[in-house]
mmCIF file of the N, C-alpha and C atoms, coordinates in Angstrom:
data_MODEL
# 
_entry.id   MODEL 
# 
loop_
_atom_site.group_PDB 
_atom_site.id 
_atom_site.type_symbol 
_atom_site.label_atom_id 
_atom_site.label_alt_id 
_atom_site.label_comp_id 
_atom_site.label_asym_id 
_atom_site.label_entity_id 
_atom_site.label_seq_id 
_atom_site.pdbx_PDB_ins_code 
_atom_site.Cartn_x 
_atom_site.Cartn_y 
_atom_site.Cartn_z 
_atom_site.occupancy 
_atom_site.B_iso_or_equiv 
_atom_site.pdbx_formal_charge 
_atom_site.auth_seq_id 
_atom_site.auth_comp_id 
_atom_site.auth_asym_id 
_atom_site.auth_atom_id 
_atom_site.pdbx_PDB_model_num 
ATOM 1   N N  . MET A 1 1  ? 1.441   -1.040  0.367   1.00 0.00 ? 1  MET A N  1 
ATOM 2   C CA . MET A 1 1  ? 0.151   0.260   -0.110  1.00 0.00 ? 1  MET A CA 1 
ATOM 3   C C  . MET A 1 1  ? 0.647   1.190   -0.403  1.00 0.00 ? 1  MET A C  1 
ATOM 4   N N  . GLU A 1 2  ? 0.370   2.138   -0.848  1.00 0.00 ? 2  GLU A N  1 
ATOM 5   C CA . GLU A 1 2  ? 1.477   3.057   -0.962  1.00 0.00 ? 2  GLU A CA 1 
ATOM 6   C C  . GLU A 1 2  ? -0.147  4.932   -0.652  1.00 0.00 ? 2  GLU A C  1 
ATOM 7   N N  . PRO A 1 3  ? 0.558   4.961   0.840   1.00 0.00 ? 3  PRO A N  1 
ATOM 8   C CA . PRO A 1 3  ? -0.729  6.524   1.231   1.00 0.00 ? 3  PRO A CA 1 
ATOM 9   C C  . PRO A 1 3  ? -0.062  7.655   -0.216  1.00 0.00 ? 3  PRO A C  1 
ATOM 10  N N  . LEU A 1 4  ? -1.192  8.015   -0.365  1.00 0.00 ? 4  LEU A N  1 
ATOM 11  C CA . LEU A 1 4  ? -1.594  8.930   -0.905  1.00 0.00 ? 4  LEU A CA 1 
ATOM 12  C C  . LEU A 1 4  ? -1.787  10.717  -0.358  1.00 0.00 ? 4  LEU A C  1 
ATOM 13  N N  . LYS A 1 5  ? -2.806  10.608  0.519   1.00 0.00 ? 5  LYS A N  1 
ATOM 14  C CA . LYS A 1 5  ? -3.399  11.397  1.559   1.00 0.00 ? 5  LYS A CA 1 
ATOM 15  C C  . LYS A 1 5  ? -3.525  10.493  2.914   1.00 0.00 ? 5  LYS A C  1 
ATOM 16  N N  . THR A 1 6  ? -2.994  11.653  3.646   1.00 0.00 ? 6  THR A N  1 
ATOM 17  C CA . THR A 1 6  ? -2.980  11.288  5.143   1.00 0.00 ? 6  THR A CA 1 
ATOM 18  C C  . THR A 1 6  ? -3.479  12.056  6.111   1.00 0.00 ? 6  THR A C  1 
ATOM 19  N N  . ASP A 1 7  ? -3.411  13.660  6.293   1.00 0.00 ? 7  ASP A N  1 
ATOM 20  C CA . ASP A 1 7  ? -3.800  14.487  6.467   1.00 0.00 ? 7  ASP A CA 1 
ATOM 21  C C  . ASP A 1 7  ? -4.924  14.144  7.540   1.00 0.00 ? 7  ASP A C  1 
ATOM 22  N N  . LYS A 1 8  ? -5.291  14.681  6.394   1.00 0.00 ? 8  LYS A N  1 
ATOM 23  C CA . LYS A 1 8  ? -6.934  14.415  5.964   1.00 0.00 ? 8  LYS A CA 1 
ATOM 24  C C  . LYS A 1 8  ? -8.198  13.755  5.606   1.00 0.00 ? 8  LYS A C  1 
ATOM 25  N N  . GLU A 1 9  ? -9.360  13.121  6.255   1.00 0.00 ? 9  GLU A N  1 
ATOM 26  C CA . GLU A 1 9  ? -10.661 12.072  5.287   1.00 0.00 ? 9  GLU A CA 1 
ATOM 27  C C  . GLU A 1 9  ? -11.072 13.482  3.981   1.00 0.00 ? 9  GLU A C  1 
ATOM 28  N N  . PRO A 1 10 ? -11.260 12.295  3.402   1.00 0.00 ? 10 PRO A N  1 
ATOM 29  C CA . PRO A 1 10 ? -10.894 11.320  2.957   1.00 0.00 ? 10 PRO A CA 1 
ATOM 30  C C  . PRO A 1 10 ? -9.309  10.923  2.673   1.00 0.00 ? 10 PRO A C  1 
ATOM 31  N N  . TYR A 1 11 ? -9.124  9.512   3.197   1.00 0.00 ? 11 TYR A N  1 
ATOM 32  C CA . TYR A 1 11 ? -7.668  9.684   3.237   1.00 0.00 ? 11 TYR A CA 1 
ATOM 33  C C  . TYR A 1 11 ? -8.065  8.489   2.056   1.00 0.00 ? 11 TYR A C  1 
ATOM 34  N N  . GLU A 1 12 ? -6.510  8.689   0.973   1.00 0.00 ? 12 GLU A N  1 
ATOM 35  C CA . GLU A 1 12 ? -6.523  7.713   -0.394  1.00 0.00 ? 12 GLU A CA 1 
ATOM 36  C C  . GLU A 1 12 ? -5.173  7.471   -0.101  1.00 0.00 ? 12 GLU A C  1 
ATOM 37  N N  . ALA A 1 13 ? -4.984  5.919   -1.083  1.00 0.00 ? 13 ALA A N  1 
ATOM 38  C CA . ALA A 1 13 ? -3.708  5.356   -1.057  1.00 0.00 ? 13 ALA A CA 1 
ATOM 39  C C  . ALA A 1 13 ? -4.005  4.150   -2.715  1.00 0.00 ? 13 ALA A C  1 
ATOM 40  N N  . ILE A 1 14 ? -2.591  3.881   -3.037  1.00 0.00 ? 14 ILE A N  1 
ATOM 41  C CA . ILE A 1 14 ? -2.510  3.200   -4.250  1.00 0.00 ? 14 ILE A CA 1 
ATOM 42  C C  . ILE A 1 14 ? -2.321  1.370   -3.630  1.00 0.00 ? 14 ILE A C  1 
ATOM 43  N N  . VAL A 1 15 ? -3.300  0.928   -3.814  1.00 0.00 ? 15 VAL A N  1 
ATOM 44  C CA . VAL A 1 15 ? -3.107  -0.098  -3.135  1.00 0.00 ? 15 VAL A CA 1 
ATOM 45  C C  . VAL A 1 15 ? -2.650  -1.705  -4.841  1.00 0.00 ? 15 VAL A C  1 
ATOM 46  N N  . SER A 1 16 ? -2.003  -2.454  -4.306  1.00 0.00 ? 16 SER A N  1 
ATOM 47  C CA . SER A 1 16 ? -0.903  -2.963  -5.635  1.00 0.00 ? 16 SER A CA 1 
ATOM 48  C C  . SER A 1 16 ? -1.140  -4.643  -5.309  1.00 0.00 ? 16 SER A C  1 
ATOM 49  N N  . ALA A 1 17 ? -1.825  -5.179  -5.729  1.00 0.00 ? 17 ALA A N  1 
ATOM 50  C CA . ALA A 1 17 ? -1.550  -7.131  -5.771  1.00 0.00 ? 17 ALA A CA 1 
ATOM 51  C C  . ALA A 1 17 ? -1.904  -8.093  -6.669  1.00 0.00 ? 17 ALA A C  1 
ATOM 52  N N  . GLU A 1 18 ? -0.700  -8.916  -6.478  1.00 0.00 ? 18 GLU A N  1 
ATOM 53  C CA . GLU A 1 18 ? -1.322  -9.798  -8.035  1.00 0.00 ? 18 GLU A CA 1 
ATOM 54  C C  . GLU A 1 18 ? -1.532  -9.005  -9.404  1.00 0.00 ? 18 GLU A C  1 
ATOM 55  N N  . GLY A 1 19 ? -0.799  -8.057  -9.043  1.00 0.00 ? 19 GLY A N  1 
ATOM 56  C CA . GLY A 1 19 ? -0.426  -7.076  -11.166 1.00 0.00 ? 19 GLY A CA 1 
ATOM 57  C C  . GLY A 1 19 ? -1.750  -6.486  -10.622 1.00 0.00 ? 19 GLY A C  1 
ATOM 58  N N  . TYR A 1 20 ? -2.140  -5.650  -10.413 1.00 0.00 ? 20 TYR A N  1 
ATOM 59  C CA . TYR A 1 20 ? -3.253  -4.744  -10.124 1.00 0.00 ? 20 TYR A CA 1 
ATOM 60  C C  . TYR A 1 20 ? -2.786  -3.891  -9.306  1.00 0.00 ? 20 TYR A C  1 
ATOM 61  N N  . SER A 1 21 ? -4.196  -2.424  -9.857  1.00 0.00 ? 21 SER A N  1 
ATOM 62  C CA . SER A 1 21 ? -3.052  -1.283  -9.017  1.00 0.00 ? 21 SER A CA 1 
ATOM 63  C C  . SER A 1 21 ? -4.610  -0.756  -8.785  1.00 0.00 ? 21 SER A C  1 
ATOM 64  N N  . PHE A 1 22 ? -4.828  -0.308  -7.198  1.00 0.00 ? 22 PHE A N  1 
ATOM 65  C CA . PHE A 1 22 ? -6.519  0.376   -7.310  1.00 0.00 ? 22 PHE A CA 1 
ATOM 66  C C  . PHE A 1 22 ? -5.913  1.781   -5.844  1.00 0.00 ? 22 PHE A C  1 
ATOM 67  N N  . HIS A 1 23 ? -7.083  2.469   -6.699  1.00 0.00 ? 23 HIS A N  1 
ATOM 68  C CA . HIS A 1 23 ? -6.826  4.037   -6.276  1.00 0.00 ? 23 HIS A CA 1 
ATOM 69  C C  . HIS A 1 23 ? -8.540  3.523   -4.930  1.00 0.00 ? 23 HIS A C  1 
ATOM 70  N N  . ILE A 1 24 ? -8.037  3.823   -3.609  1.00 0.00 ? 24 ILE A N  1 
ATOM 71  C CA . ILE A 1 24 ? -9.063  3.675   -3.201  1.00 0.00 ? 24 ILE A CA 1 
ATOM 72  C C  . ILE A 1 24 ? -8.812  5.398   -2.115  1.00 0.00 ? 24 ILE A C  1 
ATOM 73  N N  . LEU A 1 25 ? -10.136 5.852   -1.388  1.00 0.00 ? 25 LEU A N  1 
ATOM 74  C CA . LEU A 1 25 ? -10.938 6.309   -0.628  1.00 0.00 ? 25 LEU A CA 1 
ATOM 75  C C  . LEU A 1 25 ? -11.533 5.738   0.261   1.00 0.00 ? 25 LEU A C  1 
ATOM 76  N N  . PHE A 1 26 ? -11.047 5.985   1.436   1.00 0.00 ? 26 PHE A N  1 
ATOM 77  C CA . PHE A 1 26 ? -11.886 5.776   2.533   1.00 0.00 ? 26 PHE A CA 1 
ATOM 78  C C  . PHE A 1 26 ? -11.692 7.097   3.865   1.00 0.00 ? 26 PHE A C  1 
ATOM 79  N N  . GLY A 1 27 ? -12.647 7.173   4.309   1.00 0.00 ? 27 GLY A N  1 
ATOM 80  C CA . GLY A 1 27 ? -13.060 7.533   5.299   1.00 0.00 ? 27 GLY A CA 1 
ATOM 81  C C  . GLY A 1 27 ? -14.413 7.565   6.409   1.00 0.00 ? 27 GLY A C  1 
ATOM 82  N N  . SER A 1 28 ? -14.699 8.474   6.883   1.00 0.00 ? 28 SER A N  1 
ATOM 83  C CA . SER A 1 28 ? -15.644 8.577   8.245   1.00 0.00 ? 28 SER A CA 1 
ATOM 84  C C  . SER A 1 28 ? -16.929 9.042   6.906   1.00 0.00 ? 28 SER A C  1 
ATOM 85  N N  . GLN A 1 29 ? -17.742 8.527   7.957   1.00 0.00 ? 29 GLN A N  1 
ATOM 86  C CA . GLN A 1 29 ? -19.429 9.438   7.974   1.00 0.00 ? 29 GLN A CA 1 
ATOM 87  C C  . GLN A 1 29 ? -20.175 9.131   9.145   1.00 0.00 ? 29 GLN A C  1 
ATOM 88  N N  . MET A 1 30 ? -21.656 8.999   8.829   1.00 0.00 ? 30 MET A N  1 
ATOM 89  C CA . MET A 1 30 ? -22.251 9.156   10.156  1.00 0.00 ? 30 MET A CA 1 
ATOM 90  C C  . MET A 1 30 ? -22.254 7.716   10.884  1.00 0.00 ? 30 MET A C  1 
ATOM 91  N N  . SER A 1 31 ? -22.619 6.678   10.202  1.00 0.00 ? 31 SER A N  1 
ATOM 92  C CA . SER A 1 31 ? -22.982 5.877   10.715  1.00 0.00 ? 31 SER A CA 1 
ATOM 93  C C  . SER A 1 31 ? -21.634 4.418   10.692  1.00 0.00 ? 31 SER A C  1 
ATOM 94  N N  . GLY A 1 32 ? -20.630 5.391   10.284  1.00 0.00 ? 32 GLY A N  1 
ATOM 95  C CA . GLY A 1 32 ? -19.227 4.024   10.147  1.00 0.00 ? 32 GLY A CA 1 
ATOM 96  C C  . GLY A 1 32 ? -18.187 4.673   9.737   1.00 0.00 ? 32 GLY A C  1 
ATOM 97  N N  . MET A 1 33 ? -18.120 4.050   8.818   1.00 0.00 ? 33 MET A N  1 
ATOM 98  C CA . MET A 1 33 ? -16.701 4.427   7.735   1.00 0.00 ? 33 MET A CA 1 
ATOM 99  C C  . MET A 1 33 ? -16.752 4.038   5.750   1.00 0.00 ? 33 MET A C  1 
ATOM 100 N N  . PHE A 1 34 ? -17.020 3.829   4.908   1.00 0.00 ? 34 PHE A N  1 
ATOM 101 C CA . PHE A 1 34 ? -17.120 4.109   4.184   1.00 0.00 ? 34 PHE A CA 1 
ATOM 102 C C  . PHE A 1 34 ? -15.395 3.803   3.101   1.00 0.00 ? 34 PHE A C  1 
ATOM 103 N N  . LEU A 1 35 ? -15.690 2.852   1.830   1.00 0.00 ? 35 LEU A N  1 
ATOM 104 C CA . LEU A 1 35 ? -14.113 2.669   1.434   1.00 0.00 ? 35 LEU A CA 1 
ATOM 105 C C  . LEU A 1 35 ? -14.106 2.604   -0.467  1.00 0.00 ? 35 LEU A C  1 
ATOM 106 N N  . CYS A 1 36 ? -14.280 2.952   -0.914  1.00 0.00 ? 36 CYS A N  1 
ATOM 107 C CA . CYS A 1 36 ? -14.538 3.925   -2.687  1.00 0.00 ? 36 CYS A CA 1 
ATOM 108 C C  . CYS A 1 36 ? -13.216 3.067   -3.669  1.00 0.00 ? 36 CYS A C  1 
ATOM 109 N N  . ILE A 1 37 ? -13.510 2.247   -4.826  1.00 0.00 ? 37 ILE A N  1 
ATOM 110 C CA . ILE A 1 37 ? -12.280 2.374   -5.375  1.00 0.00 ? 37 ILE A CA 1 
ATOM 111 C C  . ILE A 1 37 ? -13.195 3.015   -6.912  1.00 0.00 ? 37 ILE A C  1 
ATOM 112 N N  . PRO A 1 38 ? -12.494 4.265   -6.846  1.00 0.00 ? 38 PRO A N  1 
ATOM 113 C CA . PRO A 1 38 ? -13.029 4.515   -8.248  1.00 0.00 ? 38 PRO A CA 1 
ATOM 114 C C  . PRO A 1 38 ? -13.250 4.546   -9.825  1.00 0.00 ? 38 PRO A C  1 
ATOM 115 N N  . GLY A 1 39 ? -12.122 4.061   -9.942  1.00 0.00 ? 39 GLY A N  1 
ATOM 116 C CA . GLY A 1 39 ? -11.565 3.731   -11.179 1.00 0.00 ? 39 GLY A CA 1 
ATOM 117 C C  . GLY A 1 39 ? -12.742 2.390   -11.523 1.00 0.00 ? 39 GLY A C  1 
ATOM 118 N N  . TRP A 1 40 ? -13.039 2.308   -10.200 1.00 0.00 ? 40 TRP A N  1 
ATOM 119 C CA . TRP A 1 40 ? -13.859 0.710   -10.422 1.00 0.00 ? 40 TRP A CA 1 
ATOM 120 C C  . TRP A 1 40 ? -15.417 0.656   -10.707 1.00 0.00 ? 40 TRP A C  1 
ATOM 121 N N  . HIS A 1 41 ? -15.457 2.297   -10.157 1.00 0.00 ? 41 HIS A N  1 
ATOM 122 C CA . HIS A 1 41 ? -17.061 2.449   -9.746  1.00 0.00 ? 41 HIS A CA 1 
ATOM 123 C C  . HIS A 1 41 ? -17.797 1.823   -8.576  1.00 0.00 ? 41 HIS A C  1 
ATOM 124 N N  . MET A 1 42 ? -17.152 1.723   -7.603  1.00 0.00 ? 42 MET A N  1 
ATOM 125 C CA . MET A 1 42 ? -16.886 0.402   -6.931  1.00 0.00 ? 42 MET A CA 1 
ATOM 126 C C  . MET A 1 42 ? -17.265 0.960   -5.339  1.00 0.00 ? 42 MET A C  1 
ATOM 127 N N  . GLY A 1 43 ? -17.649 0.559   -4.235  1.00 0.00 ? 43 GLY A N  1 
ATOM 128 C CA . GLY A 1 43 ? -17.782 1.488   -2.724  1.00 0.00 ? 43 GLY A CA 1 
ATOM 129 C C  . GLY A 1 43 ? -18.157 0.119   -1.978  1.00 0.00 ? 43 GLY A C  1 
ATOM 130 N N  . CYS A 1 44 ? -18.187 0.244   -0.639  1.00 0.00 ? 44 CYS A N  1 
ATOM 131 C CA . CYS A 1 44 ? -19.254 0.122   0.703   1.00 0.00 ? 44 CYS A CA 1 
ATOM 132 C C  . CYS A 1 44 ? -19.145 1.018   1.597   1.00 0.00 ? 44 CYS A C  1 
ATOM 133 N N  . GLU A 1 45 ? -19.799 0.555   3.163   1.00 0.00 ? 45 GLU A N  1 
ATOM 134 C CA . GLU A 1 45 ? -20.136 1.191   3.846   1.00 0.00 ? 45 GLU A CA 1 
ATOM 135 C C  . GLU A 1 45 ? -18.922 -0.242  4.152   1.00 0.00 ? 45 GLU A C  1 
ATOM 136 N N  . LEU A 1 46 ? -18.179 0.843   5.467   1.00 0.00 ? 46 LEU A N  1 
ATOM 137 C CA . LEU A 1 46 ? -17.640 0.140   6.678   1.00 0.00 ? 46 LEU A CA 1 
ATOM 138 C C  . LEU A 1 46 ? -17.954 0.326   8.104   1.00 0.00 ? 46 LEU A C  1 
ATOM 139 N N  . SER A 1 47 ? -17.831 -0.743  8.782   1.00 0.00 ? 47 SER A N  1 
ATOM 140 C CA . SER A 1 47 ? -18.077 -0.211  10.223  1.00 0.00 ? 47 SER A CA 1 
ATOM 141 C C  . SER A 1 47 ? -17.395 0.624   10.597  1.00 0.00 ? 47 SER A C  1 
ATOM 142 N N  . TYR A 1 48 ? -16.474 0.420   11.761  1.00 0.00 ? 48 TYR A N  1 
ATOM 143 C CA . TYR A 1 48 ? -15.357 0.634   12.374  1.00 0.00 ? 48 TYR A CA 1 
ATOM 144 C C  . TYR A 1 48 ? -14.114 -0.126  12.077  1.00 0.00 ? 48 TYR A C  1 
ATOM 145 N N  . LEU A 1 49 ? -12.736 0.724   12.135  1.00 0.00 ? 49 LEU A N  1 
ATOM 146 C CA . LEU A 1 49 ? -11.720 -0.636  11.224  1.00 0.00 ? 49 LEU A CA 1 
ATOM 147 C C  . LEU A 1 49 ? -11.342 -1.449  12.218  1.00 0.00 ? 49 LEU A C  1 
ATOM 148 N N  . ASN A 1 50 ? -11.866 -1.148  13.581  1.00 0.00 ? 50 ASN A N  1 
ATOM 149 C CA . ASN A 1 50 ? -11.458 -2.915  14.248  1.00 0.00 ? 50 ASN A CA 1 
ATOM 150 C C  . ASN A 1 50 ? -12.661 -3.912  14.730  1.00 0.00 ? 50 ASN A C  1 
ATOM 151 N N  . ASP A 1 51 ? -13.952 -3.481  13.942  1.00 0.00 ? 51 ASP A N  1 
ATOM 152 C CA . ASP A 1 51 ? -14.171 -4.342  13.279  1.00 0.00 ? 51 ASP A CA 1 
ATOM 153 C C  . ASP A 1 51 ? -13.994 -5.846  12.264  1.00 0.00 ? 51 ASP A C  1 
ATOM 154 N N  . ILE A 1 52 ? -13.050 -5.423  12.132  1.00 0.00 ? 52 ILE A N  1 
ATOM 155 C CA . ILE A 1 52 ? -12.619 -6.559  11.606  1.00 0.00 ? 52 ILE A CA 1 
ATOM 156 C C  . ILE A 1 52 ? -14.070 -7.454  10.937  1.00 0.00 ? 52 ILE A C  1 
ATOM 157 N N  . PHE A 1 53 ? -14.276 -8.163  11.330  1.00 0.00 ? 53 PHE A N  1 
ATOM 158 C CA . PHE A 1 53 ? -15.127 -8.581  10.642  1.00 0.00 ? 53 PHE A CA 1 
ATOM 159 C C  . PHE A 1 53 ? -16.643 -8.739  10.029  1.00 0.00 ? 53 PHE A C  1 
ATOM 160 N N  . TRP A 1 54 ? -16.986 -7.366  10.230  1.00 0.00 ? 54 TRP A N  1 
ATOM 161 C CA . TRP A 1 54 ? -18.549 -6.765  9.404   1.00 0.00 ? 54 TRP A CA 1 
ATOM 162 C C  . TRP A 1 54 ? -17.760 -6.432  8.483   1.00 0.00 ? 54 TRP A C  1 
ATOM 163 N N  . ASP A 1 55 ? -16.486 -5.562  8.352   1.00 0.00 ? 55 ASP A N  1 
ATOM 164 C CA . ASP A 1 55 ? -15.436 -5.432  7.342   1.00 0.00 ? 55 ASP A CA 1 
ATOM 165 C C  . ASP A 1 55 ? -14.733 -5.593  6.451   1.00 0.00 ? 55 ASP A C  1 
ATOM 166 N N  . ARG A 1 56 ? -15.133 -7.141  6.476   1.00 0.00 ? 56 ARG A N  1 
ATOM 167 C CA . ARG A 1 56 ? -14.337 -8.166  6.047   1.00 0.00 ? 56 ARG A CA 1 
ATOM 168 C C  . ARG A 1 56 ? -15.147 -8.824  5.121   1.00 0.00 ? 56 ARG A C  1 
ATOM 169 N N  . GLU A 1 57 ? -16.417 -9.266  5.441   1.00 0.00 ? 57 GLU A N  1 
ATOM 170 C CA . GLU A 1 57 ? -17.816 -9.579  4.693   1.00 0.00 ? 57 GLU A CA 1 
ATOM 171 C C  . GLU A 1 57 ? -18.384 -7.802  4.306   1.00 0.00 ? 57 GLU A C  1 
ATOM 172 N N  . SER A 1 58 ? -17.971 -7.518  4.492   1.00 0.00 ? 58 SER A N  1 
ATOM 173 C CA . SER A 1 58 ? -18.640 -6.346  3.396   1.00 0.00 ? 58 SER A CA 1 
ATOM 174 C C  . SER A 1 58 ? -17.931 -5.923  2.356   1.00 0.00 ? 58 SER A C  1 
ATOM 175 N N  . ILE A 1 59 ? -16.131 -6.244  2.590   1.00 0.00 ? 59 ILE A N  1 
ATOM 176 C CA . ILE A 1 59 ? -15.266 -5.894  1.203   1.00 0.00 ? 59 ILE A CA 1 
ATOM 177 C C  . ILE A 1 59 ? -15.760 -6.738  0.409   1.00 0.00 ? 59 ILE A C  1 
ATOM 178 N N  . SER A 1 60 ? -15.813 -8.341  0.894   1.00 0.00 ? 60 SER A N  1 
ATOM 179 C CA . SER A 1 60 ? -15.674 -9.200  -0.070  1.00 0.00 ? 60 SER A CA 1 
ATOM 180 C C  . SER A 1 60 ? -17.629 -9.424  -0.838  1.00 0.00 ? 60 SER A C  1 
ATOM 181 N N  . GLY A 1 61 ? -18.365 -8.532  -0.150  1.00 0.00 ? 61 GLY A N  1 
ATOM 182 C CA . GLY A 1 61 ? -19.427 -8.801  -0.644  1.00 0.00 ? 61 GLY A CA 1 
ATOM 183 C C  . GLY A 1 61 ? -21.017 -10.536 -0.457  1.00 0.00 ? 61 GLY A C  1 
ATOM 184 N N  . SER A 1 62 ? -20.618 -10.688 0.371   1.00 0.00 ? 62 SER A N  1 
ATOM 185 C CA . SER A 1 62 ? -20.824 -11.541 0.277   1.00 0.00 ? 62 SER A CA 1 
ATOM 186 C C  . SER A 1 62 ? -23.047 -12.003 0.797   1.00 0.00 ? 62 SER A C  1 
ATOM 187 N N  . ASP A 1 63 ? -22.110 -10.082 1.785   1.00 0.00 ? 63 ASP A N  1 
ATOM 188 C CA . ASP A 1 63 ? -23.379 -9.261  1.480   1.00 0.00 ? 63 ASP A CA 1 
ATOM 189 C C  . ASP A 1 63 ? -24.059 -8.888  0.353   1.00 0.00 ? 63 ASP A C  1 
ATOM 190 N N  . GLU A 1 64 ? -23.899 -8.759  -0.459  1.00 0.00 ? 64 GLU A N  1 
ATOM 191 C CA . GLU A 1 64 ? -23.399 -7.869  -2.090  1.00 0.00 ? 64 GLU A CA 1 
ATOM 192 C C  . GLU A 1 64 ? -23.091 -6.917  -1.351  1.00 0.00 ? 64 GLU A C  1 
ATOM 193 N N  . SER A 1 65 ? -22.931 -5.812  -0.218  1.00 0.00 ? 65 SER A N  1 
ATOM 194 C CA . SER A 1 65 ? -23.055 -4.426  0.053   1.00 0.00 ? 65 SER A CA 1 
ATOM 195 C C  . SER A 1 65 ? -21.839 -3.460  -0.546  1.00 0.00 ? 65 SER A C  1 
ATOM 196 N N  . PHE A 1 66 ? -20.968 -4.599  -1.430  1.00 0.00 ? 66 PHE A N  1 
ATOM 197 C CA . PHE A 1 66 ? -20.187 -3.909  -2.333  1.00 0.00 ? 66 PHE A CA 1 
ATOM 198 C C  . PHE A 1 66 ? -20.512 -4.070  -3.550  1.00 0.00 ? 66 PHE A C  1 
ATOM 199 N N  . GLY A 1 67 ? -20.075 -3.062  -4.085  1.00 0.00 ? 67 GLY A N  1 
ATOM 200 C CA . GLY A 1 67 ? -20.746 -3.662  -5.980  1.00 0.00 ? 67 GLY A CA 1 
ATOM 201 C C  . GLY A 1 67 ? -21.100 -1.463  -6.639  1.00 0.00 ? 67 GLY A C  1 
ATOM 202 N N  . TYR A 1 68 ? -21.194 -1.704  -7.832  1.00 0.00 ? 68 TYR A N  1 
ATOM 203 C CA . TYR A 1 68 ? -21.383 -0.679  -8.907  1.00 0.00 ? 68 TYR A CA 1 
ATOM 204 C C  . TYR A 1 68 ? -21.694 0.754   -8.613  1.00 0.00 ? 68 TYR A C  1 
ATOM 205 N N  . GLU A 1 69 ? -21.577 1.619   -8.377  1.00 0.00 ? 69 GLU A N  1 
ATOM 206 C CA . GLU A 1 69 ? -22.194 3.053   -8.021  1.00 0.00 ? 69 GLU A CA 1 
ATOM 207 C C  . GLU A 1 69 ? -23.533 2.415   -8.715  1.00 0.00 ? 69 GLU A C  1 
ATOM 208 N N  . LYS A 1 70 ? -24.136 3.572   -8.603  1.00 0.00 ? 70 LYS A N  1 
ATOM 209 C CA . LYS A 1 70 ? -25.962 3.002   -9.311  1.00 0.00 ? 70 LYS A CA 1 
ATOM 210 C C  . LYS A 1 70 ? -25.574 4.541   -9.521  1.00 0.00 ? 70 LYS A C  1 
# 
């Protein structure tokens, strides 16, 4: 992960994995956090960063919460 903007929200970073590179944005909202991948028109709601189980489920899409922007 290469941090791009960490001084204020939304935070930005480049994540590289398995030959792909993702520009991500994440930060706070009224009911928790959010994660967006603008280049793929995708995003999801997160709980708080210490709620690993809920956030992993949200990101993995098992409840179809991670999906294309409408």
